[in-house]
TIFI-938495 format. One record per atom (N, C-alpha, C): residue number from 1; residue in three letters; atom name; x, y, z. Coordinates in steps of 0.2 Angstrom, whole numbers, plus 5000, padded with zeros to 4 digits. Example, Ala and Ser with C-alpha at 12.3 -4.5 7.8 and 13.67 -1.06 7.14 Angstrom:
<pts>
{1 'ALA' 'N' {5066 4972 5039}}
{1 'ALA' 'CA' {5062 4978 5039}}
{1 'ALA' 'C' {5066 4984 5039}}
{2 'SER' 'N' {5064 4989 5035}}
{2 'SER' 'CA' {5068 4995 5036}}
{2 'SER' 'C' {5064 5000 5039}}
</pts>
This chain:
<pts>
{1 'MET' 'N' {4978 5178 5299}}
{1 'MET' 'CA' {4975 5182 5294}}
{1 'MET' 'C' {4968 5178 5292}}
{2 'ALA' 'N' {4963 5183 5291}}
{2 'ALA' 'CA' {4957 5180 5289}}
{2 'ALA' 'C' {4954 5184 5284}}
{3 'GLY' 'N' {4951 5181 5279}}
{3 'GLY' 'CA' {4947 5185 5274}}
{3 'GLY' 'C' {4940 5184 5275}}
{4 'LEU' 'N' {4936 5189 5278}}
{4 'LEU' 'CA' {4930 5189 5281}}
{4 'LEU' 'C' {4925 5190 5275}}
{5 'GLY' 'N' {4920 5186 5274}}
{5 'GLY' 'CA' {4915 5188 5269}}
{5 'GLY' 'C' {4912 5182 5265}}
{6 'ASN' 'N' {4907 5183 5261}}
{6 'ASN' 'CA' {4904 5178 5257}}
{6 'ASN' 'C' {4905 5179 5250}}
{7 'GLU' 'N' {4908 5175 5247}}
{7 'GLU' 'CA' {4910 5176 5239}}
{7 'GLU' 'C' {4904 5176 5235}}
{8 'TYR' 'N' {4898 5174 5238}}
{8 'TYR' 'CA' {4892 5173 5234}}
{8 'TYR' 'C' {4887 5179 5235}}
{9 'ARG' 'N' {4890 5185 5238}}
{9 'ARG' 'CA' {4887 5191 5239}}
{9 'ARG' 'C' {4891 5197 5236}}
{10 'ARG' 'N' {4893 5196 5230}}
{10 'ARG' 'CA' {4896 5201 5226}}
{10 'ARG' 'C' {4902 5204 5230}}
{11 'ASP' 'N' {4902 5210 5232}}
{11 'ASP' 'CA' {4908 5213 5235}}
{11 'ASP' 'C' {4910 5211 5242}}
{12 'ASP' 'N' {4905 5207 5245}}
{12 'ASP' 'CA' {4906 5204 5252}}
{12 'ASP' 'C' {4912 5199 5251}}
{13 'GLY' 'N' {4913 5197 5245}}
{13 'GLY' 'CA' {4919 5192 5244}}
{13 'GLY' 'C' {4925 5195 5243}}
{14 'ALA' 'N' {4926 5202 5244}}
{14 'ALA' 'CA' {4933 5205 5244}}
{14 'ALA' 'C' {4938 5202 5249}}
{15 'GLY' 'N' {4935 5201 5255}}
{15 'GLY' 'CA' {4940 5198 5260}}
{15 'GLY' 'C' {4943 5192 5258}}
{16 'PRO' 'N' {4939 5187 5256}}
{16 'PRO' 'CA' {4942 5180 5254}}
{16 'PRO' 'C' {4946 5181 5248}}
{17 'ALA' 'N' {4944 5185 5243}}
{17 'ALA' 'CA' {4948 5186 5237}}
{17 'ALA' 'C' {4955 5189 5239}}
{18 'ALA' 'N' {4955 5194 5243}}
{18 'ALA' 'CA' {4962 5196 5245}}
{18 'ALA' 'C' {4966 5192 5249}}
{19 'ALA' 'N' {4963 5188 5254}}
{19 'ALA' 'CA' {4966 5183 5258}}
{19 'ALA' 'C' {4970 5178 5254}}
{20 'ALA' 'N' {4966 5175 5249}}
{20 'ALA' 'CA' {4969 5170 5244}}
{20 'ALA' 'C' {4975 5173 5241}}
{21 'ARG' 'N' {4976 5179 5239}}
{21 'ARG' 'CA' {4982 5182 5236}}
{21 'ARG' 'C' {4987 5183 5241}}
{22 'VAL' 'N' {4985 5185 5247}}
{22 'VAL' 'CA' {4990 5186 5252}}
{22 'VAL' 'C' {4994 5179 5254}}
{23 'VAL' 'N' {4991 5174 5255}}
{23 'VAL' 'CA' {4994 5168 5256}}
{23 'VAL' 'C' {4999 5165 5251}}
{24 'SER' 'N' {4998 5168 5245}}
{24 'SER' 'CA' {5002 5166 5240}}
{24 'SER' 'C' {5009 5170 5240}}
{25 'LEU' 'N' {5009 5175 5244}}
{25 'LEU' 'CA' {5014 5180 5244}}
{25 'LEU' 'C' {5019 5179 5250}}
{26 'VAL' 'N' {5016 5178 5256}}
{26 'VAL' 'CA' {5019 5178 5262}}
{26 'VAL' 'C' {5017 5172 5266}}
{27 'THR' 'N' {5021 5170 5271}}
{27 'THR' 'CA' {5019 5164 5275}}
{27 'THR' 'C' {5015 5167 5281}}
{28 'ALA' 'N' {5009 5166 5281}}
{28 'ALA' 'CA' {5004 5168 5286}}
{28 'ALA' 'C' {4999 5163 5288}}
{29 'ARG' 'N' {4997 5162 5294}}
{29 'ARG' 'CA' {4992 5158 5296}}
{29 'ARG' 'C' {4986 5160 5294}}
{30 'ASP' 'N' {4983 5157 5289}}
{30 'ASP' 'CA' {4976 5158 5286}}
{30 'ASP' 'C' {4971 5154 5290}}
{31 'VAL' 'N' {4966 5157 5293}}
{31 'VAL' 'CA' {4962 5153 5297}}
{31 'VAL' 'C' {4956 5150 5293}}
{32 'GLY' 'N' {4956 5151 5287}}
{32 'GLY' 'CA' {4952 5148 5282}}
{32 'GLY' 'C' {4946 5152 5281}}
{33 'PRO' 'N' {4940 5149 5278}}
{33 'PRO' 'CA' {4935 5153 5276}}
{33 'PRO' 'C' {4931 5156 5283}}
{34 'VAL' 'N' {4929 5162 5283}}
{34 'VAL' 'CA' {4926 5165 5288}}
{34 'VAL' 'C' {4920 5169 5285}}
{35 'VAL' 'N' {4914 5167 5286}}
{35 'VAL' 'CA' {4908 5170 5284}}
{35 'VAL' 'C' {4905 5175 5289}}
{36 'ASP' 'N' {4906 5173 5295}}
{36 'ASP' 'CA' {4903 5177 5301}}
{36 'ASP' 'C' {4909 5179 5306}}
{37 'PRO' 'N' {4909 5185 5308}}
{37 'PRO' 'CA' {4915 5186 5313}}
{37 'PRO' 'C' {4915 5182 5319}}
{38 'LEU' 'N' {4909 5179 5321}}
{38 'LEU' 'CA' {4910 5174 5327}}
{38 'LEU' 'C' {4914 5168 5325}}
{39 'ASP' 'N' {4915 5166 5319}}
{39 'ASP' 'CA' {4919 5161 5317}}
{39 'ASP' 'C' {4926 5162 5319}}
{40 'LEU' 'N' {4928 5168 5320}}
{40 'LEU' 'CA' {4935 5169 5322}}
{40 'LEU' 'C' {4937 5166 5329}}
{41 'LEU' 'N' {4931 5166 5333}}
{41 'LEU' 'CA' {4933 5163 5340}}
{41 'LEU' 'C' {4935 5156 5340}}
{42 'GLY' 'N' {4941 5155 5343}}
{42 'GLY' 'CA' {4944 5149 5343}}
{42 'GLY' 'C' {4949 5148 5337}}
{43 'ARG' 'N' {4949 5152 5332}}
{43 'ARG' 'CA' {4954 5152 5327}}
{43 'ARG' 'C' {4960 5157 5328}}
{44 'TRP' 'N' {4958 5163 5331}}
{44 'TRP' 'CA' {4963 5168 5331}}
{44 'TRP' 'C' {4967 5168 5338}}
{45 'ASP' 'N' {4965 5164 5342}}
{45 'ASP' 'CA' {4967 5164 5349}}
{45 'ASP' 'C' {4975 5164 5350}}
{46 'GLY' 'N' {4978 5168 5354}}
{46 'GLY' 'CA' {4985 5168 5355}}
{46 'GLY' 'C' {4989 5171 5350}}
{47 'ALA' 'N' {4986 5174 5344}}
{47 'ALA' 'CA' {4990 5177 5339}}
{47 'ALA' 'C' {4993 5184 5341}}
{48 'ASP' 'N' {4999 5185 5339}}
{48 'ASP' 'CA' {5002 5192 5341}}
{48 'ASP' 'C' {4998 5197 5337}}
{49 'LEU' 'N' {4996 5196 5331}}
{49 'LEU' 'CA' {4992 5200 5326}}
{49 'LEU' 'C' {4987 5196 5322}}
{50 'ALA' 'N' {4981 5198 5322}}
{50 'ALA' 'CA' {4976 5196 5318}}
{50 'ALA' 'C' {4974 5201 5313}}
{51 'VAL' 'N' {4975 5200 5307}}
{51 'VAL' 'CA' {4973 5204 5301}}
{51 'VAL' 'C' {4967 5201 5298}}
{52 'VAL' 'N' {4962 5205 5298}}
{52 'VAL' 'CA' {4956 5203 5295}}
{52 'VAL' 'C' {4954 5208 5289}}
{53 'ILE' 'N' {4953 5205 5283}}
{53 'ILE' 'CA' {4951 5208 5277}}
{53 'ILE' 'C' {4944 5208 5276}}
{54 'ASP' 'N' {4940 5213 5275}}
{54 'ASP' 'CA' {4933 5213 5275}}
{54 'ASP' 'C' {4931 5219 5270}}
{55 'ALA' 'N' {4925 5217 5267}}
{55 'ALA' 'CA' {4921 5223 5264}}
{55 'ALA' 'C' {4918 5227 5269}}
{56 'ILE' 'N' {4918 5233 5268}}
{56 'ILE' 'CA' {4914 5238 5273}}
{56 'ILE' 'C' {4910 5243 5269}}
{57 'ARG' 'N' {4906 5246 5273}}
{57 'ARG' 'CA' {4901 5251 5271}}
{57 'ARG' 'C' {4902 5257 5275}}
{58 'SER' 'N' {4906 5262 5273}}
{58 'SER' 'CA' {4907 5268 5277}}
{58 'SER' 'C' {4905 5274 5274}}
{59 'GLY' 'N' {4902 5274 5268}}
{59 'GLY' 'CA' {4901 5280 5264}}
{59 'GLY' 'C' {4906 5283 5259}}
{60 'SER' 'N' {4912 5280 5260}}
{60 'SER' 'CA' {4918 5282 5255}}
{60 'SER' 'C' {4916 5279 5248}}
{61 'ALA' 'N' {4920 5281 5244}}
{61 'ALA' 'CA' {4920 5279 5237}}
{61 'ALA' 'C' {4921 5271 5237}}
{62 'PRO' 'N' {4917 5268 5232}}
{62 'PRO' 'CA' {4919 5260 5232}}
{62 'PRO' 'C' {4926 5259 5230}}
{63 'GLY' 'N' {4929 5254 5233}}
{63 'GLY' 'CA' {4936 5253 5232}}
{63 'GLY' 'C' {4941 5256 5237}}
{64 'THR' 'N' {4938 5261 5241}}
{64 'THR' 'CA' {4943 5264 5246}}
{64 'THR' 'C' {4945 5259 5251}}
{65 'VAL' 'N' {4952 5259 5252}}
{65 'VAL' 'CA' {4955 5254 5257}}
{65 'VAL' 'C' {4956 5258 5263}}
{66 'ARG' 'N' {4953 5255 5269}}
{66 'ARG' 'CA' {4954 5258 5275}}
{66 'ARG' 'C' {4958 5253 5280}}
{67 'ILE' 'N' {4962 5256 5284}}
{67 'ILE' 'CA' {4965 5252 5289}}
{67 'ILE' 'C' {4963 5254 5296}}
{68 'VAL' 'N' {4961 5250 5300}}
{68 'VAL' 'CA' {4958 5251 5307}}
{68 'VAL' 'C' {4961 5246 5312}}
{69 'ASP' 'N' {4965 5249 5317}}
{69 'ASP' 'CA' {4967 5245 5322}}
{69 'ASP' 'C' {4962 5245 5328}}
{70 'LEU' 'N' {4959 5240 5329}}
{70 'LEU' 'CA' {4953 5239 5334}}
{70 'LEU' 'C' {4955 5242 5341}}
{71 'GLU' 'N' {4962 5241 5343}}
{71 'GLU' 'CA' {4964 5244 5349}}
{71 'GLU' 'C' {4963 5251 5350}}
{72 'THR' 'N' {4964 5255 5345}}
{72 'THR' 'CA' {4964 5262 5345}}
{72 'THR' 'C' {4957 5265 5342}}
{73 'ALA' 'N' {4953 5261 5339}}
{73 'ALA' 'CA' {4947 5263 5336}}
{73 'ALA' 'C' {4942 5264 5342}}
{74 'VAL' 'N' {4939 5270 5342}}
{74 'VAL' 'CA' {4934 5272 5346}}
{74 'VAL' 'C' {4928 5268 5345}}
{75 'ASP' 'N' {4926 5268 5339}}
{75 'ASP' 'CA' {4921 5264 5336}}
{75 'ASP' 'C' {4923 5261 5330}}
{76 'ASP' 'N' {4918 5259 5325}}
{76 'ASP' 'CA' {4920 5256 5319}}
{76 'ASP' 'C' {4921 5262 5314}}
{77 'HIS' 'N' {4922 5268 5316}}
{77 'HIS' 'CA' {4924 5273 5311}}
{77 'HIS' 'C' {4918 5274 5306}}
{78 'GLY' 'N' {4912 5273 5308}}
{78 'GLY' 'CA' {4906 5274 5304}}
{78 'GLY' 'C' {4905 5269 5299}}
{79 'ALA' 'N' {4909 5264 5299}}
{79 'ALA' 'CA' {4908 5258 5295}}
{79 'ALA' 'C' {4903 5253 5298}}
{80 'THR' 'N' {4899 5251 5293}}
{80 'THR' 'CA' {4894 5246 5296}}
{80 'THR' 'C' {4896 5239 5293}}
{81 'SER' 'N' {4894 5234 5297}}
{81 'SER' 'CA' {4896 5227 5295}}
{81 'SER' 'C' {4890 5224 5291}}
{82 'THR' 'N' {4891 5219 5287}}
{82 'THR' 'CA' {4885 5216 5284}}
{82 'THR' 'C' {4884 5209 5288}}
{83 'HIS' 'N' {4887 5209 5294}}
{83 'HIS' 'CA' {4887 5203 5298}}
{83 'HIS' 'C' {4883 5204 5304}}
{84 'GLY' 'N' {4880 5199 5307}}
{84 'GLY' 'CA' {4876 5200 5313}}
{84 'GLY' 'C' {4879 5203 5319}}
{85 'ILE' 'N' {4886 5202 5320}}
{85 'ILE' 'CA' {4889 5205 5326}}
{85 'ILE' 'C' {4896 5208 5322}}
{86 'SER' 'N' {4897 5214 5325}}
{86 'SER' 'CA' {4903 5217 5322}}
{86 'SER' 'C' {4910 5214 5324}}
{87 'LEU' 'N' {4915 5215 5320}}
{87 'LEU' 'CA' {4921 5212 5322}}
{87 'LEU' 'C' {4924 5215 5328}}
{88 'SER' 'N' {4923 5221 5330}}
{88 'SER' 'CA' {4925 5224 5336}}
{88 'SER' 'C' {4921 5221 5342}}
{89 'GLY' 'N' {4915 5219 5341}}
{89 'GLY' 'CA' {4911 5216 5346}}
{89 'GLY' 'C' {4913 5209 5347}}
{90 'VAL' 'N' {4915 5205 5342}}
{90 'VAL' 'CA' {4918 5199 5343}}
{90 'VAL' 'C' {4925 5199 5347}}
{91 'TRP' 'N' {4929 5204 5345}}
{91 'TRP' 'CA' {4935 5205 5348}}
{91 'TRP' 'C' {4934 5207 5356}}
{92 'ARG' 'N' {4929 5211 5357}}
{92 'ARG' 'CA' {4928 5212 5364}}
{92 'ARG' 'C' {4926 5206 5368}}
{93 'LEU' 'N' {4922 5202 5365}}
{93 'LEU' 'CA' {4919 5195 5368}}
{93 'LEU' 'C' {4925 5191 5369}}
{94 'ALA' 'N' {4930 5190 5364}}
{94 'ALA' 'CA' {4936 5186 5365}}
{94 'ALA' 'C' {4940 5189 5371}}
{95 'GLN' 'N' {4941 5196 5371}}
{95 'GLN' 'CA' {4944 5198 5377}}
{95 'GLN' 'C' {4941 5197 5383}}
{96 'ALA' 'N' {4935 5197 5384}}
{96 'ALA' 'CA' {4931 5195 5390}}
{96 'ALA' 'C' {4932 5188 5392}}
{97 'VAL' 'N' {4933 5184 5388}}
{97 'VAL' 'CA' {4934 5177 5390}}
{97 'VAL' 'C' {4942 5175 5389}}
{98 'GLY' 'N' {4946 5180 5388}}
{98 'GLY' 'CA' {4953 5179 5388}}
{98 'GLY' 'C' {4956 5175 5383}}
{99 'ARG' 'N' {4953 5175 5377}}
{99 'ARG' 'CA' {4955 5172 5371}}
{99 'ARG' 'C' {4957 5176 5365}}
{100 'ALA' 'N' {4957 5183 5366}}
{100 'ALA' 'CA' {4958 5187 5360}}
{100 'ALA' 'C' {4965 5188 5358}}
{101 'PRO' 'N' {4967 5189 5352}}
{101 'PRO' 'CA' {4973 5190 5349}}
{101 'PRO' 'C' {4976 5197 5352}}
{102 'ALA' 'N' {4982 5198 5353}}
{102 'ALA' 'CA' {4985 5204 5356}}
{102 'ALA' 'C' {4983 5210 5352}}
{103 'ARG' 'N' {4983 5210 5345}}
{103 'ARG' 'CA' {4981 5215 5341}}
{103 'ARG' 'C' {4977 5213 5335}}
{104 'VAL' 'N' {4972 5217 5333}}
{104 'VAL' 'CA' {4968 5216 5328}}
{104 'VAL' 'C' {4968 5222 5323}}
{105 'ILE' 'N' {4970 5221 5317}}
{105 'ILE' 'CA' {4970 5226 5312}}
{105 'ILE' 'C' {4965 5224 5306}}
{106 'VAL' 'N' {4960 5228 5305}}
{106 'VAL' 'CA' {4955 5227 5299}}
{106 'VAL' 'C' {4958 5231 5293}}
{107 'VAL' 'N' {4958 5227 5288}}
{107 'VAL' 'CA' {4959 5230 5281}}
{107 'VAL' 'C' {4953 5230 5278}}
{108 'GLY' 'N' {4949 5236 5277}}
{108 'GLY' 'CA' {4943 5236 5274}}
{108 'GLY' 'C' {4943 5239 5267}}
{109 'ILE' 'N' {4939 5236 5263}}
{109 'ILE' 'CA' {4938 5238 5256}}
{109 'ILE' 'C' {4931 5240 5255}}
{110 'GLU' 'N' {4930 5246 5254}}
{110 'GLU' 'CA' {4923 5249 5253}}
{110 'GLU' 'C' {4920 5246 5247}}
{111 'GLY' 'N' {4914 5242 5249}}
{111 'GLY' 'CA' {4910 5239 5244}}
{111 'GLY' 'C' {4905 5243 5241}}
{112 'ALA' 'N' {4902 5241 5235}}
{112 'ALA' 'CA' {4897 5244 5232}}
{112 'ALA' 'C' {4891 5240 5231}}
{113 'ASP' 'N' {4892 5234 5229}}
{113 'ASP' 'CA' {4886 5229 5227}}
{113 'ASP' 'C' {4887 5223 5232}}
{114 'PHE' 'N' {4882 5222 5236}}
{114 'PHE' 'CA' {4881 5216 5241}}
{114 'PHE' 'C' {4875 5212 5239}}
{115 'GLY' 'N' {4873 5212 5232}}
{115 'GLY' 'CA' {4868 5208 5230}}
{115 'GLY' 'C' {4870 5201 5229}}
{116 'SER' 'N' {4866 5196 5227}}
{116 'SER' 'CA' {4867 5189 5227}}
{116 'SER' 'C' {4871 5188 5220}}
{117 'GLY' 'N' {4876 5183 5221}}
{117 'GLY' 'CA' {4880 5181 5215}}
{117 'GLY' 'C' {4887 5182 5217}}
{118 'PRO' 'N' {4891 5178 5213}}
{118 'PRO' 'CA' {4899 5179 5213}}
{118 'PRO' 'C' {4901 5185 5209}}
{119 'GLY' 'N' {4907 5187 5211}}
{119 'GLY' 'CA' {4911 5192 5207}}
{119 'GLY' 'C' {4910 5199 5210}}
{120 'LEU' 'N' {4916 5202 5210}}
{120 'LEU' 'CA' {4917 5209 5213}}
{120 'LEU' 'C' {4915 5214 5208}}
{121 'SER' 'N' {4913 5220 5211}}
{121 'SER' 'CA' {4912 5225 5206}}
{121 'SER' 'C' {4918 5228 5204}}
{122 'PRO' 'N' {4919 5231 5198}}
{122 'PRO' 'CA' {4925 5234 5196}}
{122 'PRO' 'C' {4929 5238 5200}}
{123 'ALA' 'N' {4926 5242 5204}}
{123 'ALA' 'CA' {4930 5246 5209}}
{123 'ALA' 'C' {4933 5242 5215}}
{124 'VAL' 'N' {4929 5237 5217}}
{124 'VAL' 'CA' {4932 5233 5222}}
{124 'VAL' 'C' {4937 5228 5220}}
{125 'ASP' 'N' {4936 5226 5214}}
{125 'ASP' 'CA' {4941 5221 5211}}
{125 'ASP' 'C' {4948 5225 5210}}
{126 'ALA' 'N' {4947 5231 5208}}
{126 'ALA' 'CA' {4953 5235 5207}}
{126 'ALA' 'C' {4957 5237 5213}}
{127 'ALA' 'N' {4953 5237 5219}}
{127 'ALA' 'CA' {4956 5239 5225}}
{127 'ALA' 'C' {4959 5233 5229}}
{128 'VAL' 'N' {4958 5227 5227}}
{128 'VAL' 'CA' {4961 5221 5230}}
{128 'VAL' 'C' {4968 5221 5230}}
{129 'PRO' 'N' {4972 5222 5225}}
{129 'PRO' 'CA' {4979 5222 5225}}
{129 'PRO' 'C' {4982 5227 5230}}
{130 'GLU' 'N' {4979 5233 5231}}
{130 'GLU' 'CA' {4981 5238 5236}}
{130 'GLU' 'C' {4980 5235 5243}}
{131 'ALA' 'N' {4974 5232 5244}}
{131 'ALA' 'CA' {4973 5229 5251}}
{131 'ALA' 'C' {4978 5223 5252}}
{132 'VAL' 'N' {4979 5219 5247}}
{132 'VAL' 'CA' {4984 5214 5248}}
{132 'VAL' 'C' {4991 5217 5250}}
{133 'SER' 'N' {4993 5222 5247}}
{133 'SER' 'CA' {4999 5225 5248}}
{133 'SER' 'C' {5000 5228 5255}}
{134 'ARG' 'N' {4994 5231 5258}}
{134 'ARG' 'CA' {4994 5233 5264}}
{134 'ARG' 'C' {4994 5227 5270}}
{135 'VAL' 'N' {4991 5222 5268}}
{135 'VAL' 'CA' {4991 5216 5273}}
{135 'VAL' 'C' {4998 5213 5273}}
{136 'VAL' 'N' {5001 5212 5267}}
{136 'VAL' 'CA' {5008 5210 5267}}
{136 'VAL' 'C' {5013 5214 5271}}
{137 'ASP' 'N' {5012 5221 5270}}
{137 'ASP' 'CA' {5016 5225 5274}}
{137 'ASP' 'C' {5015 5224 5282}}
{138 'LEU' 'N' {5009 5224 5284}}
{138 'LEU' 'CA' {5007 5223 5291}}
{138 'LEU' 'C' {5010 5216 5294}}
{139 'ILE' 'N' {5010 5211 5290}}
{139 'ILE' 'CA' {5012 5205 5292}}
{139 'ILE' 'C' {5020 5205 5293}}
{140 'LYS' 'N' {5023 5208 5288}}
{140 'LYS' 'CA' {5030 5209 5288}}
{140 'LYS' 'C' {5033 5213 5293}}
{141 'GLU' 'N' {5029 5218 5296}}
{141 'GLU' 'CA' {5030 5222 5301}}
{141 'GLU' 'C' {5031 5218 5308}}
{142 'VAL' 'N' {5027 5213 5309}}
{142 'VAL' 'CA' {5027 5209 5315}}
{142 'VAL' 'C' {5031 5203 5314}}
{143 'HIS' 'N' {5032 5200 5308}}
{143 'HIS' 'CA' {5036 5195 5306}}
{143 'HIS' 'C' {5040 5196 5300}}
{144 'PRO' 'N' {5046 5199 5301}}
{144 'PRO' 'CA' {5050 5202 5296}}
{144 'PRO' 'C' {5052 5196 5291}}
{145 'CYS' 'N' {5052 5190 5293}}
{145 'CYS' 'CA' {5054 5184 5289}}
{145 'CYS' 'C' {5048 5181 5285}}
{146 'ALA' 'N' {5043 5184 5286}}
{146 'ALA' 'CA' {5037 5181 5283}}
{146 'ALA' 'C' {5037 5181 5275}}
</pts>
């Protein structure tokens, strides 16, 4: 599991904030801070399931939680990344070199404010518990004893 984002770019910190809560609830391998999707290379290798929590921009209302399975996603469902390379791009790269996890699920939280500074906007902060619950459910699906 990875919380993708930068806590000093307001809502971009939603991923790390949610990941910190998840590890307090279930046993999951947390790959540590991930600011750029490329940082996942070498950290998620061999995983049955990689769950990545990230702030997204899709045009939905701020705080909307979306679940995307990269295997079945035709594209990023209109969501754009605030990172240089998209998560699906990193997954395709990992597949090309034989180092990809078996499955990647993105739990996206629609952001509103990606300006400088710490702290989530109210809508994103209110959505973090839902995202955490969804991640815990995904992990328990794959590892019932988690």
